[in-house]
C-alpha positions in Angstrom: 54.1 127.6 -19.5 57.5 126.5 -18.1 55.9 126.7 -14.6 53.0 124.5 -15.7 55.4 121.9 -17.2 57.5 122.0 -14.1 54.4 121.4 -11.9 53.3 118.6 -14.1 56.7 116.9 -13.9 56.7 117.2 -10.1 53.2 115.7 -9.9 54.2 112.8 -12.2 57.3 112.2 -10.2 55.4 112.1 -6.9 52.8 109.8 -8.5 55.5 107.4 -9.6 57.2 107.5 -6.2 53.9 106.7 -4.4 53.3 103.8 -6.8 56.7 102.5 -6.2 55.9 102.5 -2.4 52.8 100.4 -3.1 51.0 102.4 -0.4 47.5 100.9 -0.6 44.8 102.1 1.8 44.1 99.7 4.7 41.7 101.9 6.8 38.7 99.9 5.3 40.3 96.5 5.8 39.0 93.8 8.3 41.4 91.3 9.9 40.5 88.2 11.9 42.5 86.1 14.3 41.9 82.3 14.2 43.4 80.8 17.4 43.1 77.1 18.2 43.9 77.1 21.9 43.8 79.4 24.9 44.4 77.0 27.8 47.7 78.3 29.2 49.4 81.5 30.3 51.3 82.0 27.1 48.2 81.8 25.0 46.4 84.2 27.4 49.3 86.7 27.2 49.3 86.3 23.4 45.6 87.2 23.2 46.0 90.1 25.6 48.8 91.5 23.5 46.8 91.0 20.3 43.8 92.9 21.8 45.9 95.7 23.1 47.7 96.5 19.9 44.9 95.8 17.4 42.3 97.9 19.3 44.7 100.8 19.1 45.2 100.2 15.4 41.4 100.3 14.9 41.1 103.4 17.0 43.9 105.1 15.0 42.1 104.2 11.7 44.8 101.9 10.5 42.3 99.2 9.8 38.5 99.1 10.1 38.1 96.1 12.4 40.0 93.3 14.1 38.0 90.3 15.5 39.3 87.4 17.6 38.0 83.8 17.3 39.3 81.0 19.5 38.1 77.4 19.0 36.4 75.6 21.9 38.7 72.6 21.5 42.1 71.8 20.0 40.8 69.8 17.0 41.9 70.5 13.5 38.3 70.1 12.0 37.0 72.7 14.4 39.6 75.3 13.3 39.2 74.4 9.6 35.4 75.1 9.9 36.2 78.3 11.7 38.4 79.4 8.8 35.8 78.5 6.3 33.3 80.7 8.2 35.7 83.6 8.3 36.0 83.3 4.5 32.3 83.5 4.1 32.3 86.6 6.4 34.6 88.4 3.9 37.6 89.3 6.0 40.5 90.8 4.1 43.1 88.9 6.1 43.1 86.0 8.5 45.9 85.6 11.1 46.2 82.0 12.2 47.8 80.2 15.2 47.3 76.8 13.7 46.5 73.4 15.3 48.5 71.6 12.7 51.2 72.6 10.2 49.5 70.8 7.3 46.0 69.6 8.2 44.6 73.1 7.8 46.1 73.6 4.3 42.8 73.0 2.5 41.0 75.7 4.4 44.0 78.0 4.1 44.2 77.5 0.3 40.4 78.2 0.1 41.0 81.5 1.9 43.9 82.4 -0.5 41.8 81.5 -3.5 39.1 83.9 -2.2 41.7 86.7 -2.2 42.3 86.7 1.5 45.7 87.3 3.0 46.6 84.5 5.4 49.4 85.0 7.9 50.3 82.1 10.3 52.3 82.6 13.4 53.7 80.5 16.3 51.9 77.4 15.1 52.5 77.9 11.4 51.0 76.3 8.3 52.9 74.8 5.3 50.5 75.9 2.6 52.7 77.9 0.1 50.1 80.7 -0.3 50.3 81.6 3.4 52.9 83.7 5.2 54.7 82.4 8.3 55.9 84.4 11.3 57.9 82.4 14.0 61.1 81.9 15.8 63.5 79.1 14.9 62.0 76.4 17.1 64.5 73.8 15.9 67.3 76.0 17.2 65.4 76.6 20.4 65.4 72.8 21.0 69.0 72.4 20.0 70.2 75.3 22.2 68.7 73.6 25.3 71.0 70.7 24.8 74.0 72.9 24.0 73.4 74.8 27.3 73.2 71.5 29.2 76.4 70.4 27.6 78.1 73.5 29.0 76.7 72.7 32.5 77.1 68.9 32.4 80.2 68.1 30.2 80.0 64.4 31.2 76.4 64.3 29.9 73.5 62.6 31.7 69.9 61.4 31.7 67.3 63.7 30.3 63.5 63.9 30.7 61.8 65.5 27.7 58.5 67.3 28.2 56.6 67.6 24.9 54.0 70.3 24.0 50.7 70.2 22.2 50.7 67.1 20.0 50.4 67.6 16.3 51.6 71.2 16.2 54.5 72.5 14.2 56.0 73.9 17.4 56.1 70.6 19.2 57.5 68.8 16.2 60.3 71.4 15.6 61.4 71.7 19.2 61.5 67.9 19.5 63.6 67.6 16.4 66.0 70.3 17.6 66.4 68.4 20.9 67.1 65.3 19.0 69.7 67.1 16.9 71.3 68.5 20.1 71.6 65.0 21.6 73.1 63.7 18.3 75.8 66.5 18.7 76.2 65.6 22.4 75.8 61.8 22.5 76.7 61.6 26.2 73.1 62.7 26.8 70.2 60.2 26.8 66.5 60.7 26.8 65.2 58.3 29.6 61.6 59.4 29.7 59.0 61.6 27.9 55.9 63.3 29.2 53.3 65.5 27.4 52.7 68.8 29.1 50.6 70.7 26.6 52.6 73.9 27.5 50.7 74.0 30.8 52.1 73.8 34.3 49.3 71.7 35.9 49.2 69.3 33.0 53.0 69.0 33.0 53.1 68.3 36.8 50.5 65.5 36.4 52.4 64.0 33.4 55.8 64.1 35.1 54.4 62.6 38.3 53.0 59.7 36.3 56.3 58.8 34.6 58.7 59.7 37.4 58.4 56.4 39.4 59.7 54.4 36.4 62.7 56.7 35.7 66.3 56.4 36.8 68.2 59.5 38.1 67.3 62.5 35.9 70.1 65.0 35.5 68.1 67.6 33.4 64.8 68.3 31.8 64.3 69.7 28.3 61.0 71.4 27.8 58.8 73.5 25.5 57.6 76.2 27.7 54.8 76.4 30.3 56.1 73.2 32.0 59.2 74.0 34.1 57.4 74.9 37.3 55.1 71.9 37.1 58.0 69.6 36.6 59.8 71.1 39.6 56.7 70.5 41.7 56.5 66.9 40.6 60.1 66.2 41.6 59.5 67.9 45.0 56.4 65.9 45.6 58.2 62.7 44.8 61.1 63.6 47.1 63.6 63.5 44.3 66.5 65.9 43.7 65.6 68.7 41.4 67.5 68.5 38.1 68.4 71.4 35.8 65.1 72.4 34.3 65.1 74.5 31.1 62.4 77.1 31.6 60.0 78.8 29.2 59.7 82.5 30.4 56.6 82.0 32.5 56.3 84.1 35.6 55.8 81.3 38.0 58.8 79.4 36.9 61.0 82.5 36.7 60.0 83.4 40.3 60.7 79.8 41.4 64.1 79.9 39.7 64.9 83.2 41.4 63.9 81.8 44.8 65.9 78.7 44.3 69.0 80.6 43.2 68.9 82.8 46.3 68.4 79.7 48.5 71.0 77.3 47.0 72.5 78.9 43.9 70.2 77.0 41.5 71.0 78.1 37.9 69.4 77.4 34.6 68.3 79.0 31.2 65.0 80.1 29.8 63.8 80.8 26.3 60.7 80.8 24.1 58.8 82.9 21.6 57.3 86.1 23.0 53.5 86.0 23.2 53.5 89.4 21.5 54.5 87.7 18.3 50.8 87.8 17.6 51.2 91.6 17.2 54.0 91.1 14.7 51.7 88.8 12.7 49.0 91.5 12.7 51.3 94.1 11.4 52.7 91.8 8.8 49.2 91.2 7.6 48.5 94.9 7.5 51.7 95.5 5.6 50.7 92.9 3.0 47.3 94.5 2.6 49.1 97.8 2.2 50.9 96.4 -0.8 54.3 95.7 0.6 56.4 92.9 -0.6 56.9 90.5 2.3 58.9 87.2 2.2 56.8 84.2 3.0 58.9 83.4 6.1 59.6 86.0 8.7 61.8 84.7 11.5 62.5 86.7 14.6 64.7 85.9 17.6 63.2 84.1 20.6 63.2 85.8 23.9 65.7 84.4 26.4 66.3 84.9 30.2 69.7 84.1 31.7 70.9 84.2 35.2 72.2 87.7 34.5 68.8 88.9 33.3 66.6 86.9 35.7 65.9 89.6 38.3 64.9 92.1 35.7 62.6 89.6 33.9 60.9 88.7 37.2 60.3 92.4 38.1 58.8 93.2 34.7 56.6 90.0 34.2 53.1 90.2 35.7 52.0 87.4 38.1 50.5 84.6 36.1 52.0 86.1 32.9 54.9 85.5 30.5 58.0 87.6 29.7 56.9 89.4 26.7 57.5 91.8 23.8 54.9 93.6 21.7 55.7 94.8 18.2 55.1 98.1 16.5 54.4 98.7 12.8 57.9 100.1 12.4 59.4 97.0 14.0 57.3 94.9 11.6 58.8 96.9 8.7 62.3 96.3 10.1 61.6 92.5 10.4 60.4 92.4 6.8 63.6 94.2 5.7 65.8 91.9 7.7 64.2 88.8 6.4 64.2 90.1 2.8 68.0 90.4 3.0 68.5 86.8 3.9 
């Protein structure tokens, strides 16, 4: 009788412990990626990382299916319609790289109301029911100016290259750059170009504005535009300024070449494309019943002069310096952000 009571007590204790862990089953869950843009090397690397990690998760039986949907254009209505379609298809979670921080909120709220977990990343949404996974883009913009202040203590003229218009990323980096200039008022923005985070687009945009600009001492950027800007200055026969880079292989290789030739030095930083895999695991953890803060912030990936050679050697041609996340690292990120 005592043994029976002991066994019952152990079973009840185990049951209580498991309930406390909120370990729901996710092997039958379906997750979709809604992506608004794939027209540059960062987005291509992001999609490759997503496919690599999620295919293994499906093969391992962690989830039943993961499907990827990228819109044919960059328009908010197209992505909103895509999300509505994913709701109708009955996905358990939708991971979103959003075209706008607020214009998709109606579609996101509809998904939440349907009981679907929504996790936005990179281009995040402001709808309170959704989760957000990103780096501190404001700080990324501000740190660019802080770095330039250490290189150019007397200040100077800056060209700002903007990203994809209307996105949270473009807005936050721009605001961070503005805050950096406020802290270092000896710097002045003398021109602006829209590069869409793409080297060819940035080269054309910089070439267009360059004839009207005075001497440019440095260029603040958003990623995917540094090499294009350098080519525009070379074609115009103008001295190459300090260009903040965004971890793309072509600009890192160019930087390495220029450093070896004439000691050219700069700084590079952006969000790792593999953040898509962190967003996937965050969605899986939420479906698994874990308590996750609505905002999960991770460090952005930087390359300095000291780490440049290693970054070039490990970044594939046409790619981006990257980091992919594991389920364990997602759990660690959740814990770190819960403590804040």
